[in-house]
N, C-alpha and C positions, 0 to 999 in steps of 0.2 A: 829073582832078585828084587824085581822090585815092589813084588809083591808079599817079601820077606819084610823089606824095608815097611810096607804097610802096617803088617801087622804090629813091626815094634814103633812107628810113629805115636802112637797115642801116651805109651808110658816115656818115651823121652820126652816128648813136652810136655808131659809133667812134671819130670825130675828136671827138664833145662830149661823150661819157658817160664809152667805158672805155678809152679811150686817157690822160685826167687821172689816172685811178687805177691807171695803169701809171709815169706820170710821178711822182704823190703817194710809190706804193709805193717806188721806187729811193730817192726824197727820203730816205723817213722812213728808209729800212735805212740811209740815209749817213750817218747824225744822229743815230742812235739808242744812245745812253748804255750799254746791257746788250752792244749787237752790238759796240758800237767796244771797249768792256773787252775781250769776250771775245776778240775779234782781236786788239789787243793783246797779252790775255795767251798766247793763243796762240803767234803770233810769237815772244814773248819765251820759252817751251818749249820750242816744236818748231824754229825758224830752224835753228838749225845742226844737226841728225840729218841722218843718211846716207842717202844713195840706198834704200840697202838697209832701212833703218828704214822709207822710205817704202812702198817697193815690201811690205815685208813688211806693214804694216799694210792697205795698199790690197787685198791677198791676202787677207786675213784677214774683210775689211769683205765684199766678194765672196761668197766662202764662205757667209758668215753667209745671202746670198738675201735680204735688207730683214728678217732678222727677228732676230736675234742681240743679244748684249750690248751691241757696240760701237754697233752706230746705234741702238739703245735708249737707250743715253745719252746720245748727240747729242740723241736726241729730245725727252728730258728734260730738257735744260740751260737755265737762262734765257736765253738766248739764242734757242735753237730755237722754246722757246715764244714769244716776242717775234715772230720771222719768221713762224711760222704763224700767228700772232693779225694780220697785219699783212695775211697771203694772203689769209685766209678771210674779209677786210676788204675786200676788191677784188669781192667776190660773182661768182668763177669764171672771172674777165678775167687773172687770174695763179692759175695750177693747182699751181707748184712756185718754190721759191727756196731759191737756195743762195749762202750767205757764205762764200767763201774767201779764205784768208792770204796769205801772201806767199811761200807756196811753189805753192800751188793746193789745199790740204788742206779739206776742208770741217770750217767752224769752227761752222755754224749750219744745220738744214736745216728747211723747212718742212716734208716728208713724207719717207722715205725714197729712198735714192739708190741705184742700182746700185753706185757707186764712191766710194772717198774721196779720189780723187787726182785732182784735173781738170787738174790743172799740165801735164798732156799734152794738155790737149783746148781749142780754139779758145776758146771760156769764158773761158779765164783767159788763155791765149795770147796772143789779139788785143786784151786789155785790161788786163793788170798792167801798173803801169807808163807805162802809156799818156797822153796830157793828159787832163784834166778836160774831159767834155765829149763824151770817146771814147762811142761805140757800134757793138758788134756784134752783127749779128744774123745766125742762122745757118740756113737751108734749111728749107723746111717737113718735118714727121716727124710720124709717131703720135707721140702725146702720152703722158707715161708710163704711162697705166695702160691707153693703149690705144683710148681712148674717145672719141679729138677729134686733129684736126688741130693741130700747135702748132708753135711757133718759139719758140728760147730769145734773147734777147736780155740780154748783158752788158757792163756798166760797169766801170770801174778804179775802186776805191775809195783814197782819199789820207785820210790822219788830219787832221780837220780843225782840229787843236792845231799840227803842225807840217806842216801839208800835202805829207808823204810817203807815198812809196804804199806800204797796208799790205795790200791784197786786191783782191777786187772782188765783184760782184755779178751773182750771174745769176739771170734771172726765165725761168718759163715760159709761155709767153701761149696761149689759145686763140685758134688763129688768125679762128675763125668771128665772136668778137666783133669783135677791131681791126682785121678785115678785112684778106684776104690780103696786099694790098698792103704793110701795116705790115709786115706780117712778110718782107716781099721784097725791099723799096727800102734802097737805103744799107745792104749788109754790113757795111762799116765806115769810119765817118764819125768824126770831129772836129767839134764844132761851135762 
């Protein structure tokens, strides 16, 4: 009997303990006043910038290799501090989170990212402007620091006041904790 319970424990933990942490984090980010204010502000400031500007910012970000002034300024923002706090609160279930604006640019990050522009990646392309309840799950891959197997789950973000699309949220999950089935089922769904 104990052996049987031991075999089921990872699955039970994934669905009863770890899965709800992911759901709670996404809900918190979707409703957080600091995060929403940062997205609205960035959409106002950068909503009409040229593609050349976006490419130049992305190139500058990538050249910093996660340790330069652009990355640090974002990490030090109130919105990124809030995102990081919420990610840490998942106790390792969520390893990274990126909040993106209406163009696919980083607004808030838990930890450094390899690029500034996510608008050409599935985490934004498959969620922004899609119906509420849409979830995009990317295939398993090495985690951002190479120490775990991960998958990214992304959702659209609508303004709670206007219901207009304002961005997207992507979270990197530790696939060992949420069970790989959660990371491979339902690549793109709307509930």
